[in-house]
VOGURO-241995 format. One record per residue (C-alpha): z, x, y negated; residue in three letters. Coordinates in steps of 0.05 Angstrom, whole numbers, padded with zeros to 5 digits, always signed. Example, Ala and Ser with C-alpha at 12.3 -4.5 7.8 and 13.67 -1.06 7.14 Angstrom:
BEGIN
+00156+00246+00090ALA;+00143+00273+00021SER;
This chain:
BEGIN
+02871+02898-06378MET;+02806+02910-06339GLN;+02795+02981-06316ARG;+02729+03013-06332LYS;+02684+03044-06278THR;+02661+03115-06291SER;+02585+03124-06298PRO;+02590+03172-06239ILE;+02601+03112-06194PHE;+02531+03087-06210GLN;+02502+03151-06179ALA;+02546+03141-06118PHE;+02528+03067-06112GLU;+02453+03082-06111GLN;+02461+03136-06058GLN;+02507+03091-06017HIS;+02457+03034-06018ARG;+02399+03078-05997GLN;+02442+03110-05942ALA;+02462+03043-05915LYS;+02389+03020-05912GLU;+02371+03083-05873LEU;+02430+03072-05827PHE;+02406+03001-05811LEU;+02335+03026-05799ALA;+02360+03079-05750LEU;+02399+03024-05715GLY;+02331+02998-05693LYS;+02299+03064-05675GLN;+02318+03137-05684ILE;+02266+03176-05723LYS;+02273+03248-05745SER;+02248+03237-05816LYS;+02296+03180-05831LYS;+02351+03219-05796SER;+02341+03277-05844LEU;+02339+03229-05903GLU;+02405+03197-05882LEU;+02436+03266-05870TYR;+02418+03285-05942THR;+02448+03220-05969LYS;+02511+03230-05928LEU;+02517+03300-05957SER;+02520+03270-06026PHE;+02570+03217-06005LEU;+02614+03271-05975GLU;+02608+03311-06039LEU;+02629+03250-06078TYR;+02690+03244-06033SER;+02707+03317-06048ASP;+02700+03302-06122LEU;+02746+03241-06117MET;+02797+03284-06080ALA;+02793+03337-06134LYS;+02803+03285-06189ILE;+02859+03249-06153HIS;+02891+03314-06129PHE;+02959+03281-06124GLU;+02934+03240-06064LYS;+02934+03289-06006GLU;+02878+03284-05956GLY;+02838+03234-05998LEU;+02770+03264-05980GLN;+02784+03254-05906PHE;+02807+03182-05919ASP;+02740+03168-05954PHE;+02690+03202-05910PHE;+02721+03213-05841SER;+02688+03153-05807PRO;+02619+03183-05821PHE;+02633+03254-05796LYS;+02609+03243-05723PRO;+02544+03212-05748LEU;+02534+03267-05799GLN;+02543+03319-05744LYS;+02491+03287-05699ASN;+02441+03279-05755LEU;+02449+03353-05771ARG;+02435+03369-05697LYS;+02372+03325-05700ILE;+02348+03364-05761HIS;+02362+03430-05727HIS;+02325+03408-05664LEU;+02265+03388-05707LYS;+02263+03458-05736LEU;+02266+03489-05667VAL;+02209+03443-05644GLU;+02167+03467-05703GLN;+02181+03538-05680GLY;+02155+03528-05610ILE;+02092+03493-05636ARG;+02079+03551-05682ALA;+02090+03600-05625ARG;+02041+03564-05580ILE;+01989+03562-05635GLN;+01998+03636-05651THR;+01998+03664-05579THR;+01959+03612-05540GLY;+02014+03616-05488GLU;+02049+03555-05457SER;+02124+03550-05454TYR;+02130+03489-05410ASN;+02200+03500-05383SER;+02230+03510-05452TYR;+02190+03451-05480ALA;+02219+03408-05424SER;+02289+03433-05440TYR;+02280+03415-05513LEU;+02253+03346-05496GLU;+02313+03333-05452LYS;+02359+03356-05508GLU;+02323+03311-05557LYS;+02327+03250-05512LYS;+02402+03259-05501GLY;+02415+03271-05575LEU;+02375+03211-05597TYR;+02410+03166-05546THR;+02478+03192-05568GLU;+02462+03182-05642THR;+02434+03112-05630PHE;+02497+03093-05591ASP;+02540+03120-05649LEU;+02503+03077-05699ILE;+02503+03011-05660ILE;+02574+03023-05639GLY;+02599+03032-05710SER;+02619+02979-05759SER;+02587+02961-05825LEU;+02659+02953-05849LYS;+02662+03029-05856ASP;+02606+03026-05907TRP;+02640+02970-05945ASP;+02707+03007-05945GLU;+02674+03071-05970LEU;+02642+03032-06027LEU;+02707+02996-06044HIS;+02750+03059-06043LYS;+02699+03097-06085SER;+02698+03040-06135LEU;+02774+03040-06141LEU;+02775+03116-06146GLY;+02723+03115-06202SER;+02763+03069-06248LYS;+02786+03097-06314ASN;+02762+03168-06302ILE;+02750+03204-06368LYS;+02685+03243-06375PRO;+02723+03308-06387LEU;+02760+03297-06321THR;+02695+03289-06283VAL;+02665+03350-06317ASN;+02727+03392-06301THR;+02728+03370-06228ALA;+02654+03387-06217ILE;+02664+03455-06249ASN;+02724+03468-06204GLN;+02684+03450-06141LEU;+02628+03497-06162ILE;+02677+03552-06177GLN;+02708+03544-06108GLU;+02640+03554-06076GLU;+02627+03616-06118LEU;+02694+03646-06100GLU;+02678+03635-06026PHE;+02614+03675-06035PHE;+02652+03729-06070GLN;+02697+03738-06009LEU;+02637+03751-05965ASP;+02593+03795-06008LYS;+02636+03858-06003SER;+02633+03857-05926ASN;+02558+03851-05920GLY;+02522+03786-05904LEU;+02519+03770-05829ASP;+02489+03707-05800SER;+02550+03665-05813LYS;+02554+03689-05885ALA;+02480+03673-05898LEU;+02488+03605-05865LYS;+02549+03591-05909ASP;+02510+03613-05971ILE;+02453+03566-05953PHE;+02500+03507-05946GLU;+02539+03528-06008GLY;+02477+03533-06051LEU;+02457+03462-06030ARG;+02525+03438-06053LYS;+02522+03476-06119ILE;+02452+03449-06134ILE;+02476+03377-06121MET;+02536+03387-06166LEU;+02495+03417-06222GLU;+02444+03361-06217ASN;+02502+03311-06220LEU;+02528+03345-06283LEU;+02460+03340-06316ILE;+02451+03268-06293HIS;+02517+03249-06326LEU;+02496+03282-06391GLY;+02539+03344-06386PHE;+02517+03415-06400ASN;+02499+03453-06337SER;+02541+03513-06318ILE;+02483+03561-06309PHE;+02426+03578-06355VAL;+02355+03560-06334ASP;+02340+03630-06308GLN;+02400+03628-06261ILE;+02381+03558-06240HIS;+02313+03584-06221GLY;+02342+03642-06181GLU;+02391+03597-06144ILE;+02334+03550-06125SER;+02290+03609-06105GLU;+02344+03638-06060LEU;+02355+03571-06027LYS;+02281+03566-06012GLU;+02280+03637-05985LYS;+02338+03619-05939LEU;+02300+03561-05907LYS;+02254+03605-05863PRO;+02314+03649-05847TRP;+02353+03588-05825TYR;+02296+03562-05782SER;+02288+03630-05750ASN;+02363+03634-05738HIS;+02363+03566-05703LEU;+02301+03583-05661GLU;+02332+03648-05637LEU;+02398+03615-05622GLN;+02366+03559-05582SER;+02318+03603-05543LEU;+02372+03654-05527THR;+02418+03599-05501TYR;+02361+03571-05458PHE;+02347+03639-05427LEU;+02420+03658-05418SER;+02428+03629-05347ASP;+02360+03652-05321LYS;+02360+03705-05268GLU;+02289+03726-05285GLN;+02255+03718-05352VAL;+02180+03723-05359SER;+02150+03773-05407LYS;+02125+03720-05455LYS;+02196+03696-05468TYR;+02221+03768-05475VAL;+02167+03781-05526ASP;+02184+03718-05563TRP;+02257+03736-05568VAL;+02238+03806-05592LYS;+02192+03777-05646ASP;+02245+03728-05669LEU;+02297+03784-05674LYS;+02249+03828-05714GLN;+02232+03771-05760LYS;+02306+03755-05770LYS;+02321+03826-05788LYS;+02266+03827-05840SER;+02285+03759-05869LEU;+02359+03777-05870SER;+02345+03840-05909SER;+02304+03802-05960GLN;+02354+03746-05972VAL;+02414+03792-05971GLU;+02385+03835-06027LYS;+02367+03773-06068GLN;+02435+03740-06056ALA;+02475+03802-06076LEU;+02433+03810-06139ALA;+02445+03738-06157LEU;+02519+03740-06143PHE;+02526+03803-06185GLN;+02500+03763-06245LYS;+02542+03701-06235ILE;+02606+03729-06205LEU;+02619+03794-06242ASP;
């Protein structure tokens, strides 16, 4: 008897095909835009692996078996995206102040060159067999899955993310908590979109959907500021003397982070009170 493939595999197959095309393009030249696009695709493929592991819970470590070959590349692509945000920050600072930050710009350029080289070597040194195996394992894992099972597994993954938020909210939201919320909201939005794509009812009403998306958008400038401050502080950490323009920049970034943190924390706690309590 031939086993039937779940419609969810069709969504995976499309993302897998697009991801592989981006992978091959980056094997010719590393570009930040395509790197971000591939990072987004890999995030979905990783989420699918989590979903398969939730459905086939009797198979311990299944998500690592599916996605582990792509973890090093995913990590480097995330670093490229972070570096891009930091570069945007220095350009904005130069435009705002009219000052030059040549030593820091040179440091970032060196970091970029090393990261791009490392990522390129990772890509050309890897095997297309990993992509074929991921597709094959996902196909096998998607056989004979009932719609209710998929719906239940997606709901369980969303609930796990929400429970993680609930652990953090009572202790205040520090930088790690806000970063985790940003990543968690991305995952929840992907899962909800997947539910809708498959014809299931979404977990949250439209108003909550809107508030989740709004909070995620509000967290973007906070995240960029967090990365800029982290990078600049690290660059200055081994300097015996720091010029006033850098001291002023750090001060401005800290003040902006404090303001942004206050805004997103209030919005996050208000949202969580609605969906967790």
